[in-house]
C-alpha positions in Angstrom: -0.2 -0.2 -0.1 1.2 3.0 -0.9 1.4 6.2 1.9 -1.6 8.4 2.4 -0.4 11.7 2.6 -4.2 13.3 1.8 -5.5 16.0 4.1 -8.3 16.5 2.3 -11.6 17.2 3.8 -10.0 17.9 7.4 -10.4 20.9 9.5 -7.5 22.4 10.8 -7.2 24.9 14.0 -4.0 26.9 13.9 -3.9 29.4 16.6 -1.3 32.9 15.4 -3.0 31.9 12.3 -3.4 35.4 10.4 0.5 35.6 9.9 3.8 34.4 9.4 4.5 30.9 10.4 0.5 30.3 10.8 -0.6 31.4 7.9 1.7 29.7 5.5 0.7 26.4 7.4 -2.9 27.4 6.8 -2.6 27.9 2.8 -0.4 24.9 2.8 -3.5 23.0 4.3 -6.4 24.8 1.8 -4.0 24.6 -1.2 -4.6 20.6 -0.1 -8.2 20.5 0.3 -8.4 21.1 4.6 -10.6 23.7 5.6 -8.3 26.2 8.3 -9.7 28.1 11.1 -7.0 30.5 11.5 -7.5 31.8 15.2 -5.3 35.1 16.7 -6.0 38.0 18.6 -5.5 40.5 15.4 -7.7 40.2 12.8 -6.2 39.5 9.5 -4.3 42.6 7.6 -6.1 41.8 4.3 -8.7 39.3 3.2 -7.8 35.7 3.6 -7.7 33.2 0.9 -11.3 31.1 0.9 -10.6 28.3 2.9 -9.8 30.2 5.6 -11.9 31.8 8.2 -10.9 34.0 10.7 -11.9 33.3 14.5 -10.3 35.9 17.3 -8.6 33.9 19.9 -6.5 35.2 23.3 -5.0 31.6 24.0 -4.4 33.0 27.5 -8.0 33.2 28.1 -9.5 29.8 29.6 -13.5 30.4 28.5 -12.3 32.1 25.5 -10.8 29.5 24.5 -13.6 26.7 25.8 -15.7 28.8 23.9 -14.1 28.5 20.5 -13.9 24.8 20.9 -18.1 25.2 22.2 -18.8 26.3 18.3 -16.2 24.7 16.8 -18.2 21.3 15.6 -15.8 19.3 14.0 -11.6 19.4 14.5 -9.2 16.9 13.0 -6.3 19.4 13.1 -5.3 21.4 16.0 -1.8 23.8 15.4 -0.5 25.9 18.2 1.4 29.0 16.8 0.6 31.5 18.6 3.9 33.2 20.3 5.3 36.1 22.2 8.8 37.4 22.3 9.5 40.2 24.8 13.3 39.4 24.6 15.2 41.2 27.7 12.1 41.9 28.8 11.4 38.2 30.1 14.2 38.7 33.4 10.9 40.4 34.8 9.1 37.4 36.6 5.5 39.1 34.7 7.0 39.4 31.4 8.4 36.0 31.9 4.8 34.5 32.7 3.3 36.1 30.3 5.4 34.1 27.9 5.1 30.8 29.7 1.0 31.6 29.5 1.0 32.2 25.7 3.6 29.2 24.5 3.0 26.6 27.5 0.0 26.9 29.1 -2.2 27.9 26.3 -1.5 24.6 24.4 -2.6 22.9 27.7 -5.3 25.1 27.1 -5.7 24.2 23.7 -5.1 20.4 23.9 -8.1 19.9 26.5 -10.5 22.2 25.2 -10.5 20.3 21.9 -9.6 17.0 23.0 -13.4 15.6 22.4 -13.5 16.9 18.7 -9.7 15.2 18.0 -11.5 11.9 19.8 -14.1 12.0 17.6 -11.9 12.7 14.6 -9.0 10.9 15.2 -7.0 13.2 14.9 -4.1 15.5 16.7 -2.0 17.9 17.9 1.0 20.1 16.2 2.8 21.9 18.6 5.3 24.7 17.4 8.5 24.7 19.5 11.9 26.0 18.6 15.5 25.3 18.1 15.9 27.1 21.1 13.7 24.3 22.8 17.2 22.4 22.8 19.3 25.5 24.1 19.5 28.4 25.7 18.7 31.7 24.6 20.1 34.9 26.7 18.1 37.7 25.3 14.6 35.8 25.8 15.1 33.0 28.4 11.0 33.5 29.0 11.0 32.3 25.3 13.4 29.4 25.6 11.8 27.9 28.7 8.6 27.6 27.3 9.8 26.4 24.2 11.7 23.7 26.2 8.8 22.8 28.1 6.5 22.4 24.9 8.8 19.8 23.6 8.1 17.7 27.4 4.2 18.7 27.5 4.4 17.3 23.8 5.6 13.7 24.9 3.4 14.0 28.6 0.1 14.6 26.2 1.3 11.6 23.6 1.1 9.0 25.8 -2.0 10.6 27.9 -4.5 11.4 24.8 -3.5 7.8 23.2 -6.1 6.4 25.0 -8.2 8.6 22.4 -6.5 8.0 19.0 -4.9 11.5 19.2 -1.6 11.7 18.1 0.8 14.8 19.7 3.7 16.0 17.9 5.5 19.2 17.9 8.2 21.2 15.0 11.2 22.9 16.1 11.7 25.6 13.4 15.0 27.4 13.0 15.7 31.0 11.4 12.6 32.0 9.6 11.6 35.0 7.5 9.0 36.5 10.0 7.9 39.8 11.9 9.4 38.2 15.2 12.8 37.6 13.5 13.0 40.9 12.0 15.3 42.4 14.4 17.6 40.1 14.1 17.5 39.1 10.4 18.5 43.5 10.7 21.3 43.5 12.6 24.1 43.0 10.3 26.6 41.1 12.9 23.9 38.9 14.2 22.7 38.0 11.0 25.9 37.4 9.9 26.6 35.0 12.8 22.9 32.8 12.1 23.8 32.7 8.3 27.5 30.9 8.8 26.3 28.5 11.2 23.2 27.3 8.7 25.0 25.2 6.3 22.7 26.2 3.3 23.8 29.7 4.4 19.9 31.3 4.0 17.0 32.2 6.4 14.4 29.4 5.9 10.8 31.0 4.7 7.8 30.5 6.8 5.9 28.3 4.0 9.1 25.6 4.2 7.2 24.7 7.1 4.0 23.7 5.8 5.2 20.0 4.3 5.8 19.0 8.0 3.1 20.2 9.0 1.0 18.3 7.0 2.6 15.1 6.7 1.9 15.2 10.8 -1.6 15.3 10.0 -2.0 13.0 7.5 -2.2 9.1 7.7 1.1 8.9 6.8 2.4 10.2 10.1 0.0 7.3 12.0 3.3 6.3 14.1 4.9 9.1 14.8 3.9 10.5 17.8 5.2 12.3 21.1 8.1 13.8 19.1 9.7 16.5 18.3 11.0 17.6 14.6 13.5 19.8 14.1 12.9 22.0 10.9 16.3 24.2 11.2 18.1 23.6 8.0 20.7 22.0 9.8 21.6 24.2 12.2 21.8 22.5 15.7 24.0 20.1 13.8 26.5 22.1 13.0 
């Protein structure tokens, strides 16, 4: 039997879905026949493509997450892509907690709220981790701690949700051209240091991550569970 990479007919919820990596993944799923709910704090800056529907969502809000789940009848895939990066401000405890709330606690809120739909569809959760899941970030201690915790949470959820036939995995992007990385790209010294360590010598585009997300959501990945897959162009290997 040939592997089934199809996501046609699936309903996919993506947090942080109106920009950057989330929007690129949404467009990728739509191009392969899925319907996408782009959930985000901010509305899209331009009209979304057909197949993409915006829903307002703050992943820090328990009631808001539960309300979105209550009005979402079907969901096959949940991708937690919403992010917060406050850099040096994260040494302040309140900022540190805010970043963890978005990335780590937000992932747990989504998992709990959408578990019934994912159980009904035999679906999956995909968390967006980071290369900072594997090493420290002096400029962003909260972000690094949150992304490291997300790898562990992904494993724990995979074990717990397996009884409902739900798979849970994570993707750890490297250096991607998004608004959140603009400051680094525009700093010549920092940019040169990054590019020198990437084997192919260039930053990736958000669209480069869509294929991996589609694979993890497809029946072809049915044995992939509880893992975090680096998608960094070999940065962590060098």
